[in-house]
N, C-alpha and C positions, 0 to 999 in steps of 0.2 A: 176277699171270697173271689177266685177266678176260675174258669175251666183250665183243668190241667192241675191245681192244687191238689197235695196228696199229703197223707200222714201214715204211719205206721206204728205198729207197736209189736215187740217180741216178748213172749211168754213162753213156758215151760210149766206143764202141769204135773203134780206130785200124786202118789197114790194117795196121800192124806187129803189133796184137793178133791180128787174123784170120789174118795169116800164121804167127804163133808155133802158134795153134792147128792150123794145117792141117797144119805141120811134125810134130806130135805124132802124129796121125790120119793122116795121108797123103790125107784124104778130100778132092777137089776141092770147091771152093764158087763161088759166084757172085762175082764180084770187088767189087762194090758193096754187098753184104748181109752181116749178120752171121749166123753160122750159129746155130740155133735152141739147140743144147746151151750155147753162151755165154749166152744170154738165161737160160735156165733154170738157168744156175749163179746168177744174180742171187738167185734164191729160196732157193737151197742157202745162200749167204753169210747172208741175212737170218734164216733159220730156225736156222743153226747158232751165229751171232753175235750175234744182236740178240733175236728174239722167235720162240721161248722163250728161245735163246740157247746158251751151252756146256752140254755134256752131253745136248742133243738128239739122239733116234736117229730118221732118217728112215724111215719105213716106207713110205710110198705117195705118188705124185705123180701128177696126171692134168694135162696141158695141152693147150689147144687153140689153134693159131695161125690167126690171122686177116689177117694181113699181115706182110710182111719188114720187118725194121729195116735200115736204110741205115746204112752205116758213117759215124759222125760225128754220127748223131742222137742228142740226149740221150734216153736212155730212163729211166723211173721205174718200178720194180720196187716192189710192195705185197704186203705179208701182213697178212691179219686174222683173229683167232680168233673162230670162229662157233660152237663147241663145245668144252665141254671135259667128260671122263669121268675125274674123279679117282679113282674106284676101279679103274681099268685104267690111268691114268697118260698117258691118250690127249688129243691136242689136235688138233681139227681146224680148218685155216685155208682160206681163200680167197685166191687168188694174181691179179694182175693186173699186165701190164707195158704200158704206155703210151708213146708217142713226145712228142716237145717240142709236137707240136700237138694232143696229147690224143686220138689215135686209138689204138686198141686193137691192140697187137701179138699179145699172147696172154691168156688166162686160165685158170683152172684150180683146182683143191683139192690141199691137201695133209694127209697124216695123219703125226703124229710121236708119239713117245713121250717123255715128260720124266718122270724119275724123281721130282722135287720139285713134283709137282702138288699142291697143298692139298687136303686130303680134307674 
């Protein structure tokens, strides 16, 4: 694991994906947009499964949303390591999600704890 390492995932959400999410929480949503927590979950997946990967503990996340993602849009979520503090087992990352036209949906930062950060 090094500064500059990246991982990404592409995902499109369907009407049934959004309906399932709404049924869990009961919160109404605009019928043609993807709820922001569903987009944020893409970063959770990347951090927990790919970079840094299994064993990662999510400590902090900040996200700023610039525009709505439409149902059916192909979204690309990215994470990139920007700082590693091996003495504290901390990894700092930037996060970014864009739609198929390259328009930013959101960006932010994440802080995770990883027990096997090299010293």
